[in-house]
C-alpha positions as CSV (number, residue, x, y, z in Angstrom):
1,M,0.0,0.0,0.0
2,T,2.9,2.4,0.7
3,R,4.4,1.8,-2.7
4,L,1.0,2.2,-4.4
5,A,0.1,5.3,-2.5
6,A,3.5,6.9,-3.2
7,A,3.1,6.2,-7.0
8,S,-0.4,7.6,-7.0
9,L,0.6,10.7,-5.1
10,A,3.6,11.3,-7.4
11,G,1.5,10.9,-10.5
12,T,-1.3,13.2,-9.5
13,A,1.3,15.7,-8.3
14,I,2.9,15.8,-11.7
15,E,-0.4,16.0,-13.6
16,F,-1.7,18.7,-11.4
17,Y,1.6,20.6,-11.6
18,D,1.0,20.7,-15.3
19,F,-2.6,22.0,-14.8
20,F,-1.7,24.5,-12.1
21,V,1.3,26.0,-13.8
22,Y,-1.0,27.2,-16.5
23,G,-3.4,28.8,-14.0
24,T,-0.6,30.7,-12.4
25,A,0.7,31.9,-15.7
26,A,-2.8,32.9,-16.7
27,A,-3.1,35.0,-13.6
28,L,0.3,36.6,-14.0
29,V,1.5,36.9,-17.6
30,L,-0.7,35.3,-20.3
31,G,-3.1,38.2,-20.7
32,P,-0.6,40.8,-21.9
33,L,1.4,38.2,-24.0
34,F,-1.5,36.6,-25.8
35,F,-4.2,39.2,-25.7
36,P,-2.3,42.5,-25.9
37,T,-5.1,44.4,-27.7
38,F,-7.4,43.9,-24.6
39,S,-7.5,46.1,-21.5
40,P,-5.7,44.7,-18.5
41,V,-8.9,43.3,-17.0
42,A,-10.3,42.0,-20.3
43,G,-6.9,40.4,-21.0
44,T,-7.0,38.6,-17.7
45,L,-10.5,37.5,-18.4
46,A,-9.5,36.1,-21.8
47,A,-6.5,34.3,-20.2
48,F,-8.9,32.8,-17.6
49,G,-11.1,31.8,-20.5
50,T,-8.4,29.6,-22.0
51,F,-7.8,28.3,-18.4
52,A,-11.5,27.3,-18.3
53,V,-11.2,25.2,-21.4
54,G,-9.1,22.7,-19.5
55,F,-12.1,22.1,-17.2
56,V,-14.5,21.7,-20.0
57,S,-12.3,19.0,-21.6
58,R,-11.9,17.1,-18.3
59,P,-15.3,15.4,-18.3
60,L,-14.5,14.3,-21.9
61,G,-11.2,12.9,-20.6
62,S,-13.0,11.1,-17.8
63,V,-15.3,9.5,-20.4
64,L,-12.4,8.4,-22.7
65,F,-10.1,7.2,-20.0
66,G,-13.0,5.9,-17.9
67,H,-14.0,3.6,-20.7
68,I,-10.4,2.3,-20.8
69,G,-10.3,1.9,-17.1
70,D,-13.6,-0.1,-16.9
71,R,-12.9,-2.2,-20.0
72,Y,-9.1,-2.7,-19.9
73,G,-7.9,-1.9,-16.4
74,R,-7.0,1.0,-14.1
75,R,-3.3,0.7,-14.8
76,P,-3.3,1.7,-18.6
77,V,-5.1,4.9,-17.7
78,L,-2.3,6.0,-15.5
79,F,0.3,5.8,-18.4
80,A,-1.9,7.3,-21.2
81,S,-3.2,10.2,-19.2
82,L,0.2,11.3,-17.8
83,A,1.9,11.1,-21.2
84,L,-0.9,13.2,-22.8
85,T,-0.9,15.9,-20.1
86,G,2.9,16.1,-20.0
87,T,3.3,16.5,-23.8
88,A,0.6,19.2,-24.0
89,T,2.2,21.1,-21.1
90,V,5.7,21.2,-22.7
91,A,4.1,22.4,-25.9
92,V,2.5,25.3,-24.1
93,G,5.9,26.5,-23.1
94,C,6.9,26.5,-26.8
95,V,4.0,28.6,-28.2
96,P,5.2,32.0,-29.5
97,S,3.3,35.0,-28.2
98,Y,0.7,37.2,-30.1
99,A,3.5,39.5,-31.3
100,T,5.0,36.7,-33.3
101,L,2.1,34.5,-34.4
102,G,-0.9,36.9,-34.2
103,V,-4.3,35.3,-33.6
104,A,-2.8,31.8,-34.1
105,A,-1.0,32.1,-30.7
106,P,-4.1,32.2,-28.5
107,V,-5.7,29.5,-30.7
108,L,-2.8,27.1,-30.1
109,L,-2.9,27.9,-26.4
110,L,-6.6,27.0,-26.4
111,V,-6.0,23.6,-28.1
112,L,-3.1,22.7,-25.8
113,R,-5.1,23.6,-22.7
114,F,-7.9,21.4,-24.0
115,L,-5.5,18.5,-24.3
116,Q,-4.2,19.2,-20.8
117,G,-7.6,18.9,-19.4
118,L,-8.3,15.7,-21.4
119,G,-5.4,14.0,-19.8
120,L,-6.1,15.2,-16.3
121,G,-9.7,14.0,-16.7
122,G,-8.4,10.5,-16.8
123,E,-5.7,10.8,-14.2
124,W,-7.8,11.3,-11.1
125,G,-10.0,8.2,-11.7
126,G,-7.1,5.9,-12.4
127,A,-4.9,7.1,-9.5
128,V,-7.7,7.1,-7.0
129,L,-9.1,3.6,-7.9
130,L,-5.5,2.2,-7.8
131,T,-5.3,3.0,-4.1
132,A,-9.0,2.7,-3.1
133,E,-9.5,-0.7,-4.6
134,H,-6.2,-2.1,-3.0
135,A,-6.9,-0.5,0.4
136,P,-8.3,-2.3,3.4
137,E,-11.9,-1.3,4.1
138,R,-11.4,0.3,7.5
139,R,-8.5,2.5,6.2
140,R,-9.7,3.2,2.7
141,A,-10.2,7.0,3.2
142,L,-6.7,7.3,4.6
143,W,-5.0,5.4,1.8
144,A,-7.2,7.0,-0.9
145,S,-6.3,10.5,0.4
146,F,-2.7,10.1,-0.9
147,P,-3.7,11.0,-4.5
148,Q,-5.6,13.9,-3.0
149,M,-2.3,15.2,-1.6
150,G,-0.9,15.3,-5.2
151,P,-2.7,18.5,-6.1
152,P,-1.2,20.6,-3.3
153,V,2.3,19.1,-4.0
154,G,1.8,20.0,-7.7
155,F,0.6,23.4,-6.9
156,L,3.6,24.1,-4.6
157,L,6.0,22.8,-7.1
158,A,4.5,24.9,-10.0
159,N,4.3,28.1,-7.9
160,G,7.7,27.5,-6.2
161,I,9.4,27.5,-9.6
162,M,7.3,30.5,-10.7
163,L,8.3,32.3,-7.4
164,A,12.0,31.5,-7.8
165,L,12.0,32.7,-11.4
166,S,10.0,35.8,-10.5
167,A,12.4,36.7,-7.8
168,W,15.6,35.9,-9.8
169,L,14.7,37.5,-13.1
170,S,13.8,41.0,-14.0
171,D,10.1,41.6,-14.9
172,E,11.0,42.0,-18.6
173,A,13.0,38.7,-18.6
174,F,10.2,36.8,-16.8
175,R,7.6,38.0,-19.3
176,E,9.9,37.3,-22.3
177,W,11.0,33.7,-21.5
178,G,11.1,33.0,-17.7
179,W,7.4,32.0,-17.5
180,R,8.1,29.2,-20.1
181,V,10.6,27.3,-17.9
182,P,8.0,25.6,-15.6
183,F,6.2,24.3,-18.7
184,W,9.4,22.8,-20.1
185,A,10.2,21.2,-16.8
186,A,7.0,19.3,-17.1
187,G,8.6,17.0,-19.6
188,V,11.3,15.8,-17.1
189,L,8.6,15.3,-14.4
190,A,6.3,13.3,-16.8
191,L,9.2,10.9,-17.7
192,G,10.0,10.3,-14.1
193,G,6.3,9.7,-13.3
194,L,6.0,7.1,-16.1
195,L,9.0,5.2,-14.9
196,L,7.6,5.2,-11.4
197,R,4.4,3.6,-12.6
198,T,5.9,0.8,-14.6
199,S,5.9,-1.6,-11.6
200,L,2.3,-1.1,-10.4
201,A,-0.1,-4.0,-10.3
202,E,-3.7,-4.0,-11.5
203,T,-6.4,-3.7,-8.8
204,P,-7.9,-6.9,-7.3
205,Q,-11.5,-5.8,-8.1
206,F,-10.8,-5.2,-11.8
207,Q,-9.0,-8.6,-12.0
208,E,-12.1,-10.2,-10.5
209,L,-14.3,-8.5,-13.1
210,A,-12.0,-9.6,-15.9
211,E,-11.9,-13.2,-14.7
212,S,-15.6,-13.4,-14.2
213,G,-16.4,-11.8,-17.6
214,T,-18.6,-9.1,-16.0
215,R,-16.9,-6.0,-17.3
216,A,-19.2,-3.3,-18.7
217,S,-19.2,-3.3,-22.5
218,A,-20.3,0.3,-22.7
219,P,-19.6,1.9,-19.3
220,L,-20.8,5.4,-20.2
221,V,-24.2,4.1,-21.4
222,E,-24.6,2.2,-18.1
223,V,-23.7,5.2,-16.1
224,V,-26.2,7.5,-18.0
225,R,-29.0,4.9,-17.8
226,G,-28.6,3.7,-14.3
227,H,-26.6,6.3,-12.4
228,W,-27.4,9.7,-13.9
229,R,-29.0,11.1,-10.7
230,L,-25.9,10.0,-8.7
231,V,-23.6,11.7,-11.3
232,L,-25.5,15.0,-11.1
233,L,-25.6,14.9,-7.3
234,T,-21.8,14.2,-7.0
235,A,-21.0,17.0,-9.5
236,G,-23.2,19.5,-7.6
237,A,-21.8,18.3,-4.2
238,L,-18.1,18.7,-5.3
239,A,-18.6,22.0,-7.1
240,V,-17.9,24.1,-4.0
241,G,-14.5,22.5,-3.6
242,Y,-13.3,23.5,-7.0
243,A,-14.8,27.0,-6.7
244,V,-13.0,27.6,-3.4
245,F,-9.7,26.2,-4.4
246,Y,-9.5,28.1,-7.7
247,A,-10.7,31.3,-6.0
248,V,-7.8,31.0,-3.7
249,S,-5.1,29.7,-6.0
250,T,-5.9,31.6,-9.2
251,W,-8.4,34.5,-8.8
252,A,-6.7,35.7,-5.5
253,L,-3.3,35.9,-7.2
254,A,-4.7,38.1,-10.0
255,Y,-6.8,40.2,-7.6
256,G,-3.9,40.8,-5.2
257,T,-1.4,41.8,-7.8
258,E,-3.6,43.8,-10.2
259,R,-6.2,45.4,-7.9
260,L,-4.5,45.6,-4.5
261,G,-1.0,46.3,-5.8
262,V,0.6,43.5,-3.7
263,S,3.8,42.2,-5.2
264,R,3.7,39.0,-7.2
265,T,6.2,37.4,-4.8
266,T,4.1,38.2,-1.7
267,M,0.9,36.9,-3.2
268,L,2.6,33.6,-4.3
269,V,4.0,33.1,-0.8
270,C,0.6,33.7,0.9
271,V,-1.1,31.3,-1.4
272,M,1.6,28.7,-1.2
273,A,1.8,28.8,2.6
274,A,-2.0,28.2,2.8
275,V,-1.8,25.3,0.3
276,A,1.1,23.7,2.2
277,V,-0.9,23.6,5.4
278,K,-3.9,22.2,3.6
279,G,-1.7,19.4,2.1
280,A,-0.3,18.5,5.5
281,V,-3.8,18.3,7.1
282,T,-5.2,16.1,4.4
283,P,-4.4,12.6,5.8
284,F,-5.5,13.6,9.3
285,A,-8.9,14.7,8.0
286,A,-9.1,11.5,6.0
287,M,-8.6,9.5,9.2
288,L,-11.6,11.2,10.6
289,G,-13.5,10.1,7.6
290,D,-12.6,6.5,8.4
291,R,-13.8,6.9,11.9
292,Y,-16.9,9.0,11.6
293,G,-18.0,8.5,8.0
294,R,-17.5,10.3,4.6
295,R,-20.8,12.2,4.5
296,P,-20.5,14.0,7.9
297,L,-17.1,15.4,6.9
298,C,-18.5,16.5,3.6
299,L,-21.4,18.3,5.2
300,A,-19.2,20.0,7.7
301,G,-16.8,21.2,5.1
302,C,-19.6,22.6,2.9
303,A,-21.1,24.4,5.9
304,A,-17.7,25.8,6.8
305,C,-17.2,27.1,3.3
306,A,-20.6,28.8,3.3
307,V,-19.7,30.6,6.6
308,W,-16.1,31.6,5.7
309,M,-16.4,33.2,2.3
310,F,-17.3,36.7,3.5
311,P,-14.5,36.8,6.1
312,M,-12.1,35.4,3.5
313,V,-12.8,38.3,1.1
314,A,-12.6,40.9,3.9
315,L,-9.2,39.5,5.0
316,L,-7.9,39.4,1.5
317,H,-8.9,42.9,0.8
318,T,-6.7,44.2,3.6
319,G,-3.7,43.6,1.4
320,R,-1.7,42.7,4.6
321,P,0.2,39.4,4.1
322,V,-0.7,37.8,7.4
323,M,-4.3,38.6,7.1
324,M,-4.5,37.4,3.5
325,F,-2.8,34.2,4.5
326,L,-5.4,33.6,7.3
327,G,-8.3,34.3,5.0
328,L,-7.0,31.9,2.4
329,L,-6.0,29.2,4.9
330,G,-9.5,29.2,6.5
331,A,-11.1,28.6,3.0
332,L,-8.7,25.7,2.2
333,L,-9.1,24.0,5.6
334,A,-12.9,24.0,5.0
335,F,-12.3,22.7,1.5
336,I,-10.0,19.8,2.5
337,T,-12.4,18.7,5.3
338,M,-14.6,17.4,2.5
339,F,-12.1,16.6,-0.3
340,S,-9.9,14.5,2.0
341,V,-12.5,11.8,1.9
342,V,-13.8,12.3,-1.6
343,A,-11.3,9.8,-3.1
344,A,-12.9,7.0,-1.0
345,Y,-16.5,8.3,-1.1
346,L,-17.0,8.5,-4.9
347,P,-15.7,5.0,-5.8
348,E,-17.8,3.6,-3.0
349,L,-20.9,5.2,-4.5
350,Y,-20.5,3.4,-7.8
351,E,-20.5,-0.4,-8.5
352,P,-17.1,-1.7,-9.6
353,R,-18.0,-2.4,-13.3
354,V,-18.6,1.3,-14.0
355,R,-16.7,2.8,-11.2
356,C,-13.9,4.4,-13.2
357,T,-16.3,6.1,-15.5
358,G,-18.9,7.1,-13.0
359,A,-16.6,8.5,-10.3
360,A,-14.4,10.4,-12.8
361,V,-17.3,11.9,-14.7
362,G,-19.0,13.2,-11.5
363,Y,-15.7,14.5,-10.2
364,N,-14.8,16.3,-13.4
365,L,-18.2,17.7,-14.1
366,A,-17.9,19.4,-10.7
367,G,-14.8,21.0,-12.1
368,V,-16.8,22.6,-14.9
369,L,-19.5,23.8,-12.5
370,G,-17.1,25.1,-9.8
371,G,-13.7,25.6,-11.3
372,A,-14.1,26.7,-14.9
373,L,-16.2,29.8,-14.3
374,T,-15.0,30.9,-10.8
375,P,-11.8,32.9,-11.9
376,M,-13.8,34.7,-14.6
377,V,-16.9,35.3,-12.5
378,A,-14.8,36.4,-9.6
379,T,-12.7,38.8,-11.8
380,A,-15.8,40.3,-13.2
381,A,-17.4,40.7,-9.8
382,S,-14.4,42.3,-8.1
383,G,-14.8,45.7,-9.6
384,G,-15.0,48.9,-7.5
385,S,-12.8,50.1,-4.7
386,G,-14.4,48.3,-1.8
387,P,-14.1,44.6,-0.9
388,P,-15.4,42.3,-3.6
389,W,-18.5,41.1,-1.8
390,G,-20.0,39.8,-5.0
391,V,-17.2,37.1,-5.1
392,A,-18.1,36.1,-1.5
393,A,-21.8,35.9,-2.4
394,Y,-21.1,33.8,-5.4
395,L,-18.9,31.3,-3.5
396,T,-21.4,31.1,-0.6
397,A,-24.2,30.3,-3.1
398,I,-22.2,27.4,-4.5
399,A,-21.5,26.2,-1.0
400,V,-25.2,26.1,-0.2
401,L,-25.9,24.2,-3.5
402,S,-23.2,21.7,-2.7
403,L,-24.5,21.3,0.9
404,G,-27.9,20.4,-0.5
405,C,-26.4,17.8,-2.8
406,F,-24.4,16.2,-0.1
407,A,-27.5,16.0,2.1
408,L,-29.1,13.8,-0.6
409,L,-26.2,11.4,-0.9
410,P,-26.0,8.2,1.3
411,E,-23.2,7.2,3.7
412,T,-20.9,4.5,2.3
413,M,-18.4,3.9,5.1
414,P,-18.0,0.1,5.6
415,R,-19.5,-1.0,8.9
416,P,-17.9,-3.7,11.1
417,A,-19.8,-7.0,10.9
418,A,-22.1,-7.7,13.8
419,V,-20.5,-9.9,16.5
420,Q,-22.3,-13.2,16.7
421,E,-23.2,-14.4,20.2
422,P,-22.4,-18.1,20.7
423,A,-25.5,-20.3,20.6
424,E,-26.7,-21.6,24.0
425,E,-26.3,-25.3,24.7
426,P,-29.7,-27.0,24.5
427,A,-30.9,-27.9,27.9
428,A,-30.5,-31.5,28.9
429,V,-33.7,-33.5,28.8
């Protein structure tokens, strides 16, 4: 389990590194480079638009790779998805700017972002099922939380490289070529991840399906016919997690640097520190999920998000690093309270024969609902000189929606078998 968990964590960290490095670049430099004819705010919105395309393609990736995972095994998904995402990320770093290619530059950016999302849509399902289906029942949430620690590791790696380059290079050099270095580094990371995954074994549950001949012939059709309500509920339930995370990791960066005048380095440090704490807390929150259940933690996390959004915006608007850090940290702790157990919860909601497709489609549809639009909506709603209360209201509304969806989902935590009392000896006659 340790080896499997480490391989899953490393793989998701690399794939999410690829995904996050684009979001950071979109917040900091892509607008002026690829949309120079737009105003600063419109350029940022356009850059976030290309960012959103990656979320739109993620459900398509979950359908494509989910079919592979349910028909041919969880293991092939891990290789194909990582290779696709890594290749697309390296290519983003090679795209010339608008000044060189004209309108073809943002179009190429759009296509490569689409391919990034396609690969990431398959990664989560494969990595999570690899650990969840190998894990012992009573520790499933803990072991399955290791892939969930991949995103914060990938985020810290992506932003750490961006931070180092931003501090080392002049602003002109960073905009000219420095921002491309993290994209090129993705190639080396992807090769390392592929080598790490070569020794992984197929999951016992898929082997059982293959040996018994009960694999789904058309997983997506079965999911749509028999589990459509469950897919919609899980997508709605998880939407708040995406909305909160990308409000913190992407919109807050752009808002702090462009509207509050906080330095790029200070904003990156604040966000990275909050994400680091969130990553460290993840396995401990998952252990609570193994003890008290998946659904109670999800409900508590949603409720905390709903309560914290207005204080988060108020603290962020101060422009003071410590206060901004506390505001962002509170939001991420509420987020991880629910997302620490999601990797165990979603697979348990679906039967094994369609689990890779169903869990991944629900998870990635939530990304469209909560992650794709949030940076754009938040940027548009943060006009004016006062605190952007519209952003807080938007995030609170999504939290309430997700709370209602979680309330309609069942608990799935395995219960210990009832202890059988020894039968009484029959009375002697």
